[in-house]
N, C-alpha and C positions, 0 to 999 in steps of 0.2 A: 764136288763137281765130277761127273762121270765123263769118260773120254768123248762121248757123243755130244755133250753139251758145252764142251770147251770152245771158246771163240777161236777164230783163225789166228795163227801165230806168225808174225813176221820173222823170218830167219836171217835175211841180209838186205842191205841197202847199198847200192852203188850210185854215186852222183858225179857227173863231170860238168864243169863249166857253169854251175848254178851259183851265182853271186860269189861268195867267198870260198865256195867248195869247188876247187879246181879239179880235184880227182881224189875222191875218198871212197872207201869201202868199209862198211860196218858189217862184220860177220858174227854169226852165232848170237844174235840179239836175243836177250832173255826177257821174261815178263817184267823184270825190274832192271832197267839199263840206265846207268848214270853217265852223263857227258860232262867231262871236266876239261878245262882249258882256259887260257888267258882271254881277256876281252878281245873281240874281233877275230877269234879263231874259227867261228862258224857254228857254235852250239845252237844259237837261235835259228840259224839258217837251216839246220837239219829239221827243226820243227816246222819251218816254213815250207820245206819240201813236202811234208805230209799234208799241210794245209793246202798247198797248191794242188796236189793230187786229189784231195777231197773236193775242192772247188771244181776241178776238171770233171769229176764224176757227177757232181750235183748241178753245176751251172754251165758246163761245157768248157772245152779248152780255150776257145776264143775269149770268153769273159774272164777267166782266170788269168790268161795271158795279158789281156788289156789292163787289168787291175794292177799288174806288177810292172808296167812300163815296157812290155815286150822285150825284144832282144837287147836293146840299148841298156836297159836296167838290169836284166836278169843274167846275161852271160858274164862270166868272170872277166874282169878287166885284163886286157892284153892277151886274151886267149882266142884262138881260132877254133872252128869246128862247131858242132852242134851241142846243144844242151841235152844231156842224157840222164835219165833217171831209171834205174832198174831195181825192182823190188821182188824178192823171193819170199814166198809164204806157203804155209800148209793150211788147208781148210780145217783139218782135224788131225790129231796124232795118227801116224801110220799111213796117211794119204800121200799121194805124190806131191812133190814140190812144184809149185806153180810160179812161173816167172812172168812178171809184167814189165815190159820194156817200152819206154817212151823216149823218142829222140826228136828234138825240134831243131829244124834248120832255119836260117834266116830267110 
């Protein structure tokens, strides 16, 4: 695969107040990243963050939001503040880092 045909590469993910993910940052994400941890630690929730973002782009924020029970179900228990998802990626090697930031308030 030449540099011009490589897919965009996610470099980091930051999530606050999304279900079990109260405040996490995954940095230097590689093409093969493994998530390890005990049951209930948030591994599946990381994948749901990506599914939520995909649904926001394909169906709109309102539909993705409604499917997950809105703030009552999505915000981490006993937490205040907005739900924040920040994704950094590069379109191609050597291109500038792009930041996508989504903050949802009640």
